[in-house]
PyMOL CGO cylinders between C-alpha atoms (Angstrom):
from pymol import cmd
from pymol.cgo import CYLINDER

trace = [
    CYLINDER, 0.06, -0.02, 0.00, 1.14, 3.50, -0.82, 0.3, 1, 1, 1, 1, 1, 1,
    CYLINDER, 1.14, 3.50, -0.82, 4.86, 3.94, -0.20, 0.3, 1, 1, 1, 1, 1, 1,
    CYLINDER, 4.86, 3.94, -0.20, 5.41, 0.22, 0.48, 0.3, 1, 1, 1, 1, 1, 1,
    CYLINDER, 5.41, 0.22, 0.48, 5.01, -0.72, -3.31, 0.3, 1, 1, 1, 1, 1, 1,
    CYLINDER, 5.01, -0.72, -3.31, 8.30, -1.50, -4.63, 0.3, 1, 1, 1, 1, 1, 1,
    CYLINDER, 8.30, -1.50, -4.63, 7.61, -1.84, -8.36, 0.3, 1, 1, 1, 1, 1, 1,
    CYLINDER, 7.61, -1.84, -8.36, 8.84, 0.94, -10.82, 0.3, 1, 1, 1, 1, 1, 1,
    CYLINDER, 8.84, 0.94, -10.82, 5.49, 0.78, -12.89, 0.3, 1, 1, 1, 1, 1, 1,
    CYLINDER, 5.49, 0.78, -12.89, 1.88, -0.23, -12.13, 0.3, 1, 1, 1, 1, 1, 1,
    CYLINDER, 1.88, -0.23, -12.13, -1.12, -0.81, -14.08, 0.3, 1, 1, 1, 1, 1, 1,
    CYLINDER, -1.12, -0.81, -14.08, -3.43, 1.82, -12.34, 0.3, 1, 1, 1, 1, 1, 1,
    CYLINDER, -3.43, 1.82, -12.34, -7.10, 2.04, -12.14, 0.3, 1, 1, 1, 1, 1, 1,
    CYLINDER, -7.10, 2.04, -12.14, -9.38, 3.83, -9.64, 0.3, 1, 1, 1, 1, 1, 1,
    CYLINDER, -9.38, 3.83, -9.64, -12.61, 3.11, -7.71, 0.3, 1, 1, 1, 1, 1, 1,
    CYLINDER, -12.61, 3.11, -7.71, -14.72, 4.88, -9.86, 0.3, 1, 1, 1, 1, 1, 1,
    CYLINDER, -14.72, 4.88, -9.86, -13.64, 2.96, -13.02, 0.3, 1, 1, 1, 1, 1, 1,
    CYLINDER, -13.64, 2.96, -13.02, -11.09, 5.44, -14.48, 0.3, 1, 1, 1, 1, 1, 1,
    CYLINDER, -11.09, 5.44, -14.48, -8.14, 3.51, -16.08, 0.3, 1, 1, 1, 1, 1, 1,
    CYLINDER, -8.14, 3.51, -16.08, -4.80, 5.31, -15.82, 0.3, 1, 1, 1, 1, 1, 1,
    CYLINDER, -4.80, 5.31, -15.82, -2.92, 2.60, -17.88, 0.3, 1, 1, 1, 1, 1, 1,
    CYLINDER, -2.92, 2.60, -17.88, 0.69, 1.59, -17.19, 0.3, 1, 1, 1, 1, 1, 1,
    CYLINDER, 0.69, 1.59, -17.19, 2.32, 4.48, -15.20, 0.3, 1, 1, 1, 1, 1, 1,
    CYLINDER, 2.32, 4.48, -15.20, 5.27, 5.05, -12.98, 0.3, 1, 1, 1, 1, 1, 1,
    CYLINDER, 5.27, 5.05, -12.98, 4.50, 4.26, -9.27, 0.3, 1, 1, 1, 1, 1, 1,
    CYLINDER, 4.50, 4.26, -9.27, 5.37, 7.68, -8.02, 0.3, 1, 1, 1, 1, 1, 1,
    CYLINDER, 5.37, 7.68, -8.02, 2.77, 9.31, -10.53, 0.3, 1, 1, 1, 1, 1, 1,
    CYLINDER, 2.77, 9.31, -10.53, 0.25, 6.89, -9.28, 0.3, 1, 1, 1, 1, 1, 1,
    CYLINDER, 0.25, 6.89, -9.28, 1.11, 7.98, -5.73, 0.3, 1, 1, 1, 1, 1, 1,
    CYLINDER, 1.11, 7.98, -5.73, 0.89, 11.47, -6.57, 0.3, 1, 1, 1, 1, 1, 1,
    CYLINDER, 0.89, 11.47, -6.57, -2.51, 11.18, -8.18, 0.3, 1, 1, 1, 1, 1, 1,
    CYLINDER, -2.51, 11.18, -8.18, -3.78, 9.02, -5.23, 0.3, 1, 1, 1, 1, 1, 1,
    CYLINDER, -3.78, 9.02, -5.23, -2.71, 11.84, -2.88, 0.3, 1, 1, 1, 1, 1, 1,
    CYLINDER, -2.71, 11.84, -2.88, -4.60, 14.44, -5.03, 0.3, 1, 1, 1, 1, 1, 1,
    CYLINDER, -4.60, 14.44, -5.03, -7.70, 12.62, -4.75, 0.3, 1, 1, 1, 1, 1, 1,
    CYLINDER, -7.70, 12.62, -4.75, -7.04, 12.09, -1.04, 0.3, 1, 1, 1, 1, 1, 1,
    CYLINDER, -7.04, 12.09, -1.04, -7.01, 8.16, -1.44, 0.3, 1, 1, 1, 1, 1, 1,
    CYLINDER, -7.01, 8.16, -1.44, -4.65, 5.34, -0.98, 0.3, 1, 1, 1, 1, 1, 1,
    CYLINDER, -4.65, 5.34, -0.98, -2.86, 3.39, -3.80, 0.3, 1, 1, 1, 1, 1, 1,
    CYLINDER, -2.86, 3.39, -3.80, -3.42, -0.26, -2.96, 0.3, 1, 1, 1, 1, 1, 1,
    CYLINDER, -3.42, -0.26, -2.96, -1.45, -3.13, -4.65, 0.3, 1, 1, 1, 1, 1, 1,
    CYLINDER, -1.45, -3.13, -4.65, -4.37, -5.64, -6.05, 0.3, 1, 1, 1, 1, 1, 1,
    CYLINDER, -4.37, -5.64, -6.05, -2.20, -8.06, -7.93, 0.3, 1, 1, 1, 1, 1, 1,
    CYLINDER, -2.20, -8.06, -7.93, 1.33, -8.15, -7.15, 0.3, 1, 1, 1, 1, 1, 1,
    CYLINDER, 1.33, -8.15, -7.15, 2.47, -11.08, -9.24, 0.3, 1, 1, 1, 1, 1, 1,
    CYLINDER, 2.47, -11.08, -9.24, 0.99, -9.58, -12.36, 0.3, 1, 1, 1, 1, 1, 1,
    CYLINDER, 0.99, -9.58, -12.36, 3.30, -8.03, -15.03, 0.3, 1, 1, 1, 1, 1, 1,
    CYLINDER, 3.30, -8.03, -15.03, 3.25, -5.03, -14.40, 0.3, 1, 1, 1, 1, 1, 1,
    CYLINDER, 3.25, -5.03, -14.40, 1.57, -5.25, -10.99, 0.3, 1, 1, 1, 1, 1, 1,
    CYLINDER, 1.57, -5.25, -10.99, -1.96, -4.06, -10.85, 0.3, 1, 1, 1, 1, 1, 1,
    CYLINDER, -1.96, -4.06, -10.85, -2.58, -1.18, -8.29, 0.3, 1, 1, 1, 1, 1, 1,
    CYLINDER, -2.58, -1.18, -8.29, -6.03, 0.58, -7.48, 0.3, 1, 1, 1, 1, 1, 1,
    CYLINDER, -6.03, 0.58, -7.48, -6.57, 3.97, -6.07, 0.3, 1, 1, 1, 1, 1, 1,
    CYLINDER, -6.57, 3.97, -6.07, -9.25, 3.50, -3.40, 0.3, 1, 1, 1, 1, 1, 1,
    CYLINDER, -9.25, 3.50, -3.40, -10.01, 4.39, 0.22, 0.3, 1, 1, 1, 1, 1, 1,
    CYLINDER, -10.01, 4.39, 0.22, -8.31, 1.69, 1.99, 0.3, 1, 1, 1, 1, 1, 1,
    CYLINDER, -8.31, 1.69, 1.99, -10.29, 2.03, 5.21, 0.3, 1, 1, 1, 1, 1, 1,
    CYLINDER, -10.29, 2.03, 5.21, -13.63, 1.82, 3.48, 0.3, 1, 1, 1, 1, 1, 1,
    CYLINDER, -13.63, 1.82, 3.48, -12.16, -1.24, 1.42, 0.3, 1, 1, 1, 1, 1, 1,
    CYLINDER, -12.16, -1.24, 1.42, -11.21, -3.12, 4.56, 0.3, 1, 1, 1, 1, 1, 1,
    CYLINDER, -11.21, -3.12, 4.56, -14.40, -2.46, 6.19, 0.3, 1, 1, 1, 1, 1, 1,
    CYLINDER, -14.40, -2.46, 6.19, -16.33, -3.81, 3.27, 0.3, 1, 1, 1, 1, 1, 1,
    CYLINDER, -16.33, -3.81, 3.27, -13.88, -6.90, 3.20, 0.3, 1, 1, 1, 1, 1, 1,
    CYLINDER, -13.88, -6.90, 3.20, -14.75, -7.49, 7.04, 0.3, 1, 1, 1, 1, 1, 1,
    CYLINDER, -14.75, -7.49, 7.04, -18.41, -7.11, 6.30, 0.3, 1, 1, 1, 1, 1, 1,
    CYLINDER, -18.41, -7.11, 6.30, -18.51, -9.79, 3.49, 0.3, 1, 1, 1, 1, 1, 1,
    CYLINDER, -18.51, -9.79, 3.49, -16.50, -12.01, 5.67, 0.3, 1, 1, 1, 1, 1, 1,
    CYLINDER, -16.50, -12.01, 5.67, -19.17, -11.76, 8.49, 0.3, 1, 1, 1, 1, 1, 1,
    CYLINDER, -19.17, -11.76, 8.49, -22.01, -12.20, 6.00, 0.3, 1, 1, 1, 1, 1, 1,
    CYLINDER, -22.01, -12.20, 6.00, -20.20, -15.42, 4.64, 0.3, 1, 1, 1, 1, 1, 1,
    CYLINDER, -20.20, -15.42, 4.64, -19.85, -16.77, 8.05, 0.3, 1, 1, 1, 1, 1, 1,
    CYLINDER, -19.85, -16.77, 8.05, -23.58, -16.14, 8.78, 0.3, 1, 1, 1, 1, 1, 1,
    CYLINDER, -23.58, -16.14, 8.78, -24.46, -18.21, 5.96, 0.3, 1, 1, 1, 1, 1, 1,
    CYLINDER, -24.46, -18.21, 5.96, -22.14, -20.96, 6.79, 0.3, 1, 1, 1, 1, 1, 1,
    CYLINDER, -22.14, -20.96, 6.79, -23.53, -24.21, 8.00, 0.3, 1, 1, 1, 1, 1, 1,
    CYLINDER, -23.53, -24.21, 8.00, -21.93, -25.96, 10.89, 0.3, 1, 1, 1, 1, 1, 1,
    CYLINDER, -21.93, -25.96, 10.89, -21.86, -29.71, 10.67, 0.3, 1, 1, 1, 1, 1, 1,
    CYLINDER, -21.86, -29.71, 10.67, -22.43, -31.62, 13.92, 0.3, 1, 1, 1, 1, 1, 1,
    CYLINDER, -22.43, -31.62, 13.92, -21.21, -35.20, 14.08, 0.3, 1, 1, 1, 1, 1, 1,
    CYLINDER, -21.21, -35.20, 14.08, -22.80, -37.43, 16.47, 0.3, 1, 1, 1, 1, 1, 1,
    CYLINDER, -22.80, -37.43, 16.47, -21.36, -40.71, 17.45, 0.3, 1, 1, 1, 1, 1, 1,
    CYLINDER, -21.36, -40.71, 17.45, -22.88, -44.09, 18.19, 0.3, 1, 1, 1, 1, 1, 1,
    CYLINDER, -22.88, -44.09, 18.19, -20.69, -46.78, 19.60, 0.3, 1, 1, 1, 1, 1, 1,
    CYLINDER, -20.69, -46.78, 19.60, -21.23, -50.47, 19.28, 0.3, 1, 1, 1, 1, 1, 1,
    CYLINDER, -21.23, -50.47, 19.28, -19.25, -53.67, 20.06, 0.3, 1, 1, 1, 1, 1, 1,
    CYLINDER, -19.25, -53.67, 20.06, -18.77, -57.03, 18.11, 0.3, 1, 1, 1, 1, 1, 1,
    CYLINDER, -18.77, -57.03, 18.11, -20.64, -58.91, 20.70, 0.3, 1, 1, 1, 1, 1, 1,
    CYLINDER, -20.64, -58.91, 20.70, -23.67, -56.67, 20.94, 0.3, 1, 1, 1, 1, 1, 1,
    CYLINDER, -23.67, -56.67, 20.94, -27.13, -58.03, 21.49, 0.3, 1, 1, 1, 1, 1, 1,
    CYLINDER, -27.13, -58.03, 21.49, -30.01, -57.22, 19.16, 0.3, 1, 1, 1, 1, 1, 1,
    CYLINDER, -30.01, -57.22, 19.16, -32.03, -55.24, 21.61, 0.3, 1, 1, 1, 1, 1, 1,
    CYLINDER, -32.03, -55.24, 21.61, -28.92, -52.99, 22.26, 0.3, 1, 1, 1, 1, 1, 1,
    CYLINDER, -28.92, -52.99, 22.26, -28.44, -52.73, 18.53, 0.3, 1, 1, 1, 1, 1, 1,
    CYLINDER, -28.44, -52.73, 18.53, -32.08, -51.60, 18.17, 0.3, 1, 1, 1, 1, 1, 1,
    CYLINDER, -32.08, -51.60, 18.17, -31.80, -49.15, 21.03, 0.3, 1, 1, 1, 1, 1, 1,
    CYLINDER, -31.80, -49.15, 21.03, -28.71, -47.31, 19.75, 0.3, 1, 1, 1, 1, 1, 1,
    CYLINDER, -28.71, -47.31, 19.75, -30.03, -47.35, 16.06, 0.3, 1, 1, 1, 1, 1, 1,
    CYLINDER, -30.03, -47.35, 16.06, -33.19, -45.56, 17.52, 0.3, 1, 1, 1, 1, 1, 1,
    CYLINDER, -33.19, -45.56, 17.52, -30.80, -42.81, 18.84, 0.3, 1, 1, 1, 1, 1, 1,
    CYLINDER, -30.80, -42.81, 18.84, -29.03, -42.62, 15.45, 0.3, 1, 1, 1, 1, 1, 1,
    CYLINDER, -29.03, -42.62, 15.45, -32.47, -42.15, 13.65, 0.3, 1, 1, 1, 1, 1, 1,
    CYLINDER, -32.47, -42.15, 13.65, -33.15, -39.35, 16.03, 0.3, 1, 1, 1, 1, 1, 1,
    CYLINDER, -33.15, -39.35, 16.03, -29.93, -37.61, 15.19, 0.3, 1, 1, 1, 1, 1, 1,
    CYLINDER, -29.93, -37.61, 15.19, -30.38, -37.97, 11.47, 0.3, 1, 1, 1, 1, 1, 1,
    CYLINDER, -30.38, -37.97, 11.47, -33.84, -36.73, 11.65, 0.3, 1, 1, 1, 1, 1, 1,
    CYLINDER, -33.84, -36.73, 11.65, -32.59, -33.58, 13.49, 0.3, 1, 1, 1, 1, 1, 1,
    CYLINDER, -32.59, -33.58, 13.49, -29.99, -33.18, 10.61, 0.3, 1, 1, 1, 1, 1, 1,
    CYLINDER, -29.99, -33.18, 10.61, -26.83, -34.28, 12.27, 0.3, 1, 1, 1, 1, 1, 1,
    CYLINDER, -26.83, -34.28, 12.27, -24.14, -36.47, 10.79, 0.3, 1, 1, 1, 1, 1, 1,
    CYLINDER, -24.14, -36.47, 10.79, -23.96, -39.88, 12.49, 0.3, 1, 1, 1, 1, 1, 1,
    CYLINDER, -23.96, -39.88, 12.49, -20.72, -41.83, 12.95, 0.3, 1, 1, 1, 1, 1, 1,
    CYLINDER, -20.72, -41.83, 12.95, -21.36, -45.42, 13.69, 0.3, 1, 1, 1, 1, 1, 1,
    CYLINDER, -21.36, -45.42, 13.69, -18.30, -47.08, 15.33, 0.3, 1, 1, 1, 1, 1, 1,
    CYLINDER, -18.30, -47.08, 15.33, -17.51, -50.59, 16.32, 0.3, 1, 1, 1, 1, 1, 1,
    CYLINDER, -17.51, -50.59, 16.32, -14.65, -50.62, 19.19, 0.3, 1, 1, 1, 1, 1, 1,
    CYLINDER, -14.65, -50.62, 19.19, -12.37, -53.83, 18.57, 0.3, 1, 1, 1, 1, 1, 1,
    CYLINDER, -12.37, -53.83, 18.57, -11.05, -55.18, 21.86, 0.3, 1, 1, 1, 1, 1, 1,
    CYLINDER, -11.05, -55.18, 21.86, -8.14, -57.62, 22.13, 0.3, 1, 1, 1, 1, 1, 1,
    CYLINDER, -8.14, -57.62, 22.13, -8.27, -60.41, 19.92, 0.3, 1, 1, 1, 1, 1, 1,
    CYLINDER, -8.27, -60.41, 19.92, -11.07, -58.98, 17.97, 0.3, 1, 1, 1, 1, 1, 1,
    CYLINDER, -11.07, -58.98, 17.97, -8.25, -56.82, 16.26, 0.3, 1, 1, 1, 1, 1, 1,
    CYLINDER, -8.25, -56.82, 16.26, -7.34, -60.05, 14.20, 0.3, 1, 1, 1, 1, 1, 1,
    CYLINDER, -7.34, -60.05, 14.20, -10.76, -60.13, 12.86, 0.3, 1, 1, 1, 1, 1, 1,
    CYLINDER, -10.76, -60.13, 12.86, -11.86, -56.51, 11.83, 0.3, 1, 1, 1, 1, 1, 1,
    CYLINDER, -11.86, -56.51, 11.83, -14.40, -58.00, 9.46, 0.3, 1, 1, 1, 1, 1, 1,
    CYLINDER, -14.40, -58.00, 9.46, -16.70, -59.00, 12.56, 0.3, 1, 1, 1, 1, 1, 1,
    CYLINDER, -16.70, -59.00, 12.56, -16.97, -55.09, 13.28, 0.3, 1, 1, 1, 1, 1, 1,
    CYLINDER, -16.97, -55.09, 13.28, -17.94, -54.45, 9.55, 0.3, 1, 1, 1, 1, 1, 1,
    CYLINDER, -17.94, -54.45, 9.55, -20.60, -57.27, 9.76, 0.3, 1, 1, 1, 1, 1, 1,
    CYLINDER, -20.60, -57.27, 9.76, -21.97, -55.46, 12.72, 0.3, 1, 1, 1, 1, 1, 1,
    CYLINDER, -21.97, -55.46, 12.72, -22.13, -52.26, 10.63, 0.3, 1, 1, 1, 1, 1, 1,
    CYLINDER, -22.13, -52.26, 10.63, -23.74, -54.11, 7.76, 0.3, 1, 1, 1, 1, 1, 1,
    CYLINDER, -23.74, -54.11, 7.76, -26.50, -55.51, 10.12, 0.3, 1, 1, 1, 1, 1, 1,
    CYLINDER, -26.50, -55.51, 10.12, -27.08, -51.72, 11.33, 0.3, 1, 1, 1, 1, 1, 1,
    CYLINDER, -27.08, -51.72, 11.33, -27.01, -50.15, 7.67, 0.3, 1, 1, 1, 1, 1, 1,
    CYLINDER, -27.01, -50.15, 7.67, -30.64, -51.50, 6.64, 0.3, 1, 1, 1, 1, 1, 1,
    CYLINDER, -30.64, -51.50, 6.64, -32.19, -49.97, 9.78, 0.3, 1, 1, 1, 1, 1, 1,
    CYLINDER, -32.19, -49.97, 9.78, -30.78, -46.53, 8.98, 0.3, 1, 1, 1, 1, 1, 1,
    CYLINDER, -30.78, -46.53, 8.98, -31.17, -46.80, 5.27, 0.3, 1, 1, 1, 1, 1, 1,
    CYLINDER, -31.17, -46.80, 5.27, -34.56, -44.96, 5.07, 0.3, 1, 1, 1, 1, 1, 1,
    CYLINDER, -34.56, -44.96, 5.07, -33.15, -41.80, 7.21, 0.3, 1, 1, 1, 1, 1, 1,
    CYLINDER, -33.15, -41.80, 7.21, -29.80, -41.31, 5.79, 0.3, 1, 1, 1, 1, 1, 1,
    CYLINDER, -29.80, -41.31, 5.79, -27.23, -41.85, 3.23, 0.3, 1, 1, 1, 1, 1, 1,
    CYLINDER, -27.23, -41.85, 3.23, -24.11, -43.98, 3.74, 0.3, 1, 1, 1, 1, 1, 1,
    CYLINDER, -24.11, -43.98, 3.74, -21.08, -41.84, 3.17, 0.3, 1, 1, 1, 1, 1, 1,
    CYLINDER, -21.08, -41.84, 3.17, -18.74, -45.00, 2.47, 0.3, 1, 1, 1, 1, 1, 1,
    CYLINDER, -18.74, -45.00, 2.47, -18.52, -48.52, 3.21, 0.3, 1, 1, 1, 1, 1, 1,
    CYLINDER, -18.52, -48.52, 3.21, -17.27, -49.66, 6.77, 0.3, 1, 1, 1, 1, 1, 1,
    CYLINDER, -17.27, -49.66, 6.77, -13.56, -49.08, 7.01, 0.3, 1, 1, 1, 1, 1, 1,
    CYLINDER, -13.56, -49.08, 7.01, -10.99, -49.88, 9.80, 0.3, 1, 1, 1, 1, 1, 1,
    CYLINDER, -10.99, -49.88, 9.80, -9.35, -46.88, 11.55, 0.3, 1, 1, 1, 1, 1, 1,
    CYLINDER, -9.35, -46.88, 11.55, -7.05, -48.22, 14.46, 0.3, 1, 1, 1, 1, 1, 1,
    CYLINDER, -7.05, -48.22, 14.46, -9.18, -50.10, 16.85, 0.3, 1, 1, 1, 1, 1, 1,
    CYLINDER, -9.18, -50.10, 16.85, -12.37, -49.01, 15.28, 0.3, 1, 1, 1, 1, 1, 1,
    CYLINDER, -12.37, -49.01, 15.28, -14.45, -49.84, 12.27, 0.3, 1, 1, 1, 1, 1, 1,
    CYLINDER, -14.45, -49.84, 12.27, -16.21, -46.73, 11.37, 0.3, 1, 1, 1, 1, 1, 1,
    CYLINDER, -16.21, -46.73, 11.37, -19.32, -46.02, 8.84, 0.3, 1, 1, 1, 1, 1, 1,
    CYLINDER, -19.32, -46.02, 8.84, -20.46, -42.40, 8.31, 0.3, 1, 1, 1, 1, 1, 1,
    CYLINDER, -20.46, -42.40, 8.31, -24.15, -41.73, 7.76, 0.3, 1, 1, 1, 1, 1, 1,
    CYLINDER, -24.15, -41.73, 7.76, -25.41, -38.47, 6.42, 0.3, 1, 1, 1, 1, 1, 1,
    CYLINDER, -25.41, -38.47, 6.42, -29.06, -37.10, 6.71, 0.3, 1, 1, 1, 1, 1, 1,
    CYLINDER, -29.06, -37.10, 6.71, -31.10, -37.49, 3.65, 0.3, 1, 1, 1, 1, 1, 1,
    CYLINDER, -31.10, -37.49, 3.65, -31.89, -33.99, 1.92, 0.3, 1, 1, 1, 1, 1, 1,
    CYLINDER, -31.89, -33.99, 1.92, -35.24, -33.07, 2.24, 0.3, 1, 1, 1, 1, 1, 1,
    CYLINDER, -35.24, -33.07, 2.24, -37.13, -32.35, -1.22, 0.3, 1, 1, 1, 1, 1, 1,
    CYLINDER, -37.13, -32.35, -1.22, -37.90, -28.60, -1.09, 0.3, 1, 1, 1, 1, 1, 1,
    CYLINDER, -37.90, -28.60, -1.09, -40.17, -29.04, -4.29, 0.3, 1, 1, 1, 1, 1, 1,
    CYLINDER, -40.17, -29.04, -4.29, -42.90, -30.82, -2.15, 0.3, 1, 1, 1, 1, 1, 1,
    CYLINDER, -42.90, -30.82, -2.15, -43.05, -28.13, 0.44, 0.3, 1, 1, 1, 1, 1, 1,
]
cmd.load_cgo(trace, "trace")
């Protein structure tokens, strides 16, 4: 910005759309000072670099405002975790699947995990089988992100909530 620009020449434009063309940096600075504005380097890597005559304070304010607006529109993804074991009983599966369905209906992502203990580590396919038994129960409420896969002592499966059809509303 202003005196910190080291290039000898810049392609200069102004906020109101005036194009000054390729001019020496000191002339661009003089023009900016006459207008009571700042010379700001927009594209430093271009040949020649592109500079703009603008009110830098106003520019920074607008950039911050845009960031805040983008942050407001951002959707936070919440991942809920439901843990199972290899030797889980059917009624326990039903109970935990009921909770997973509640999470999916609220719009949360659900990570189903099977914890492998001791010798179960030798047979991770047993954990994948548990998740494959669970999947048909969750199918109507969510979309499976990927097949069950082993990550350390866990076999994981991610289930995302189904998108609601907005055309039916």
